[in-house]
C-alpha positions as CSV (number, residue, x, y, z in Angstrom):
1,M,142.2,70.2,56.2
2,K,140.2,71.2,53.1
3,K,142.5,69.2,50.8
4,F,142.2,66.1,53.1
5,S,138.4,66.3,53.1
6,T,138.4,66.7,49.3
7,F,140.7,63.7,49.0
8,L,138.5,61.7,51.4
9,I,135.3,62.5,49.4
10,I,137.0,61.4,46.1
11,C,138.1,58.1,47.7
12,L,134.6,57.5,48.9
13,F,133.2,58.2,45.5
14,L,135.7,55.9,43.8
15,S,135.1,53.1,46.2
16,S,131.4,53.0,45.5
17,C,131.6,53.1,41.7
18,G,131.8,50.6,38.9
19,I,134.6,51.0,36.4
20,H,134.4,50.4,32.6
21,Q,137.9,50.0,31.1
22,I,138.3,51.1,27.5
23,N,141.0,49.8,25.3
24,S,141.2,53.0,23.3
25,K,143.5,54.4,20.6
26,Y,144.1,58.1,20.0
27,F,141.4,59.9,18.1
28,K,141.6,63.3,16.5
29,W,140.0,66.2,18.5
30,N,141.1,68.6,15.8
31,E,144.2,69.1,13.6
32,E,146.4,69.9,16.6
33,I,145.1,67.7,19.5
34,D,144.6,64.0,19.8
35,F,142.7,62.3,22.6
36,M,142.2,58.9,24.1
37,V,139.5,57.5,26.4
38,V,141.2,55.9,29.4
39,G,138.1,54.6,31.2
40,F,134.6,55.2,32.5
41,F,133.1,54.8,35.9
42,N,129.8,55.2,37.6
43,V,129.0,57.4,40.6
44,K,125.8,57.6,42.5
45,M,126.3,61.2,43.8
46,T,127.9,64.3,42.3
47,E,128.2,67.9,43.1
48,G,127.3,70.9,41.0
49,Q,126.5,74.6,41.3
50,E,123.1,76.3,41.0
51,N,122.7,80.0,41.6
52,N,126.3,80.2,43.0
53,K,125.5,77.5,45.6
54,N,127.0,74.1,45.8
55,V,124.4,71.4,45.3
56,T,124.6,67.6,45.7
57,Y,122.9,65.5,43.1
58,I,121.9,61.9,43.7
59,A,121.1,59.6,40.7
60,R,117.7,58.0,40.5
61,K,117.2,54.3,40.7
62,N,118.7,52.4,37.8
63,S,120.9,55.4,36.7
64,R,124.3,56.7,37.5
65,F,126.4,59.7,36.7
66,K,129.2,58.8,34.3
67,R,132.7,60.0,34.8
68,A,135.5,59.4,32.4
69,S,139.3,59.8,32.2
70,F,140.4,61.3,28.9
71,R,144.1,61.8,27.9
72,F,144.7,64.7,25.6
73,K,147.9,65.2,23.6
74,N,149.0,68.6,22.2
75,N,150.9,68.0,18.9
76,T,152.0,71.6,18.5
77,N,154.8,73.8,19.8
78,Q,152.4,76.2,21.4
79,P,149.9,76.0,24.3
80,L,146.3,75.4,23.3
81,D,142.9,75.5,24.9
82,I,140.6,72.5,24.9
83,N,136.9,73.4,24.9
84,F,134.8,70.5,26.3
85,E,131.5,72.2,25.5
86,N,131.3,70.2,22.3
87,L,132.0,66.7,23.8
88,F,129.0,64.5,24.5
89,L,128.3,61.0,25.7
90,L,125.7,59.2,23.6
91,D,123.3,56.6,24.9
92,K,121.9,53.8,22.7
93,F,119.2,56.2,21.4
94,N,121.9,58.8,20.4
95,R,120.7,61.2,23.1
96,K,123.4,63.7,24.1
97,Y,124.8,63.9,27.6
98,P,126.8,67.1,28.1
99,T,130.2,67.3,29.7
100,R,131.3,68.9,32.9
101,V,134.9,69.0,33.8
102,A,135.4,67.4,37.2
103,G,139.1,68.0,37.5
104,Q,142.5,67.7,35.9
105,A,144.3,64.5,37.1
106,Y,147.5,65.0,39.1
107,K,146.7,68.6,39.8
108,G,143.7,68.2,42.0
109,Y,140.5,70.2,42.2
110,S,140.5,74.0,41.9
111,N,138.1,76.8,42.1
112,D,137.3,76.5,38.4
113,V,136.2,72.9,38.7
114,F,133.3,73.2,36.3
115,E,135.2,75.4,33.8
116,L,134.7,73.9,30.3
117,Q,137.8,75.4,28.7
118,R,141.1,74.1,29.8
119,P,144.7,74.7,28.7
120,I,147.2,72.1,27.6
121,K,150.9,72.9,27.3
122,A,152.9,72.6,24.1
123,N,154.0,69.1,23.1
124,E,152.5,67.7,26.3
125,E,149.8,65.3,27.4
126,A,147.1,66.0,30.1
127,L,144.7,63.7,31.8
128,F,141.3,65.1,32.5
129,L,138.4,63.8,34.6
130,L,135.2,64.6,32.9
131,E,131.6,64.0,34.1
132,F,128.5,63.7,32.0
133,F,125.2,65.1,33.3
134,P,122.3,64.2,33.8
135,A,122.5,60.6,35.1
136,F,122.9,57.8,32.5
137,P,121.2,54.4,32.5
138,K,123.0,52.3,35.1
139,D,123.7,49.1,33.2
140,E,124.1,50.6,29.7
141,V,127.7,50.2,28.4
142,I,129.1,53.3,26.8
143,T,129.9,52.6,23.1
144,K,130.1,56.1,21.5
145,I,130.9,59.7,22.1
146,A,130.2,62.7,19.9
147,I,131.9,66.0,19.1
148,D,129.0,68.3,18.1
149,T,129.3,72.0,17.7
150,S,125.5,72.7,17.4
151,D,123.5,74.2,20.2
152,S,120.7,71.7,19.6
153,E,119.7,69.2,22.3
154,T,119.6,66.5,19.6
155,L,122.5,65.3,17.6
156,S,123.2,67.4,14.5
157,E,124.0,66.0,11.1
158,N,127.4,67.6,11.3
159,A,128.3,65.8,14.6
160,R,131.4,63.6,14.6
161,I,130.5,60.3,16.3
162,I,133.4,58.2,17.6
163,S,132.7,54.6,18.3
164,L,134.6,53.2,21.3
165,V,133.8,49.6,20.3
166,T,135.7,47.8,17.6
167,E,133.7,45.4,15.5
């Protein structure tokens, strides 16, 4: 029953969201892992945890939570971990929107749904559903993401900005 209710909630979220399809190529995450952005979509509500309690967040007027499908490819002969703490969505003012892992596609949700470090098997690809929090301006099209290892709330000068739009 729990799996069915989770599936039903996911279907409701997906039916009430707008989808932005990305025609992406593979980008370098690091020397061993490549990734591709499959697509973005908007959701009005999301869930999170505060003080070990589940909380439902509702986006304010003219904003939506952004979710994205990312495909990661391990190019080595050994299993590796992907750390999503350094992945950010950027708005038109280059403000950083941190990542939350919403799930791993085809494997369903698990107890570690918001865990930011995920394994990927040797020589395999994995599709991850990522969520960016807080809510993003509703009608703004996503054009760039950043990989930034700094702890600063602003974009550091060492950040690697990846443009999803080809000129």
